[in-house]
N, C-alpha and C positions, 0 to 999 in steps of 0.2 A: 625133354625139347632141347636142339643144342644150337647153338650160334655162333660161328665164328666170324664176324664182320666188323670191319676198320674202315674209319673216314678219317682224314685227314686232309688239312687245307694248310698249306706253307710253301715256302719257296726251297727250290733245289739249293742245295748245300755241296752239290757238284756237278758239272757236264755229264750226262749219263755216257754209259759207257756200252755199246752195241757189240754183241759176239755172236759166233752160232756155234752149237755144240757138236759133239762129230756127227749126230746123225743130219746135222743143216739145220736144226732149228734154231732162229733167232731169238735171245737172251739180252734183256738190256738192264741194268743196273745203276742205280742212282739212288742218292741219298734229301730226304726233305729234312728241313727243320721246322719246326713249331715251337713258336712261344706260348709260355705259359704265365700268366700275370694276374698278382694278389697283392693284396697290403697285409701285412705282418700285423704283428701285436700293438706297435708303436704306431700304426696307420702308416708305414712307409709303403710304398710301391716297390717290388720287387719281381724279377723279371728270369724266369729259367725258361733254356733251350734244350729240348730233347732233340736228337738226330734221331730219323729212321731211315732204316735202309729199304728199298723198293727192287723187285726185282720184277719185270714185265714179259710176257713170254709172247711170240708168235707177232701178228700184226700189231698189238699194243706196243710192244718191242721197237719196233720202227717206225710207230708214230713218236713216240716218245725221245728215241733219238734223232728225230730229224726236226722236231719242233721245238723241246724241250732243250734251254740251257742255264749254267749256274744261275741263280736269282730269278728264275720263270715261276711264278706263282702257277701251282696245281691243284686240283682235289683229285686224292686217288681214294679210290674203294678198292678193299680188298680182302683176303683174309690174313691173318698170322701162321705162318710156319717156321716150323724149329727144324731145323737142320742139323746132323753133327758126321763129322769126320775124324780121323786119326791126322796128327801132326807127324813130323819126321822122327820125334824122340817118342813117339807110341802114346801120347797123352790123348784121349778124346776131348774135341771140341765140339762146341756146340753155338750157333748161330740163329738168332730169333728174327726173322726178316717179314716184311708185309710182301706176299704176292699180289700184285696188282690186276683187277679183274675189269676197274672203269676207270677214265681220267676223263677229268674238266682240264682245260687249260685257260689261265686268267689272260687279261690284257697282255699284249707285246709289250717290250719295254723299250724305250728311245736306249743306246749304248752311253752307258755313264750315269745314266738317271735313274731316280727311282719314282716315277709318276711313268703311268702310261702315254705311249706317241699319240701326238695327234689324231691319227687315223684312228685309234681306236676309243679315244676317250670318249664320254659319252656327252651329248648336251643334257646339260640340267636345267629342268624346267621351275621357274619360281612356283613355291609350293604356295595355293591360295590359303588367305587365314580364312575359316570358319565361323562366322559368328553365327550365336544361338538367332534362331530368328524367331518370328512372333510364332503364337499359335495356329495351325492350321484348321481353315474351316473345308468341311467337307463338300462344301456348293466349289469349291476350287480345285476340286480333282477331276480330273479328265475322265470318263467313262465311257 
């Protein structure tokens, strides 16, 4: 069995760049930042940011370039792909990217804000406190 599946949730580190190939197919590139947070041996919280290059093709490329911007929250589903090329000096180069196969966008943000816009913010209901009830009498159950 083989599986090549990537799921990332993070914020765009750059605005998407939409281009067309020589054959006219749309391709969009952007980067997503994800954070890993842990506690070290001394109990101090540590944070590490990883930047991932995303490549979207076709309709997904068009949607990405139209609706995503730097800072947008997004969930990307895709697969790892490594491509290679030779640079002008003849050195072979490699790049591993995530080829997007699915996209879910997070709430839109207000310009200059780190919180969702009022139209996108959800009303949060107060969660009721559920206390342990007395023992249930079988006669009280409607049949």
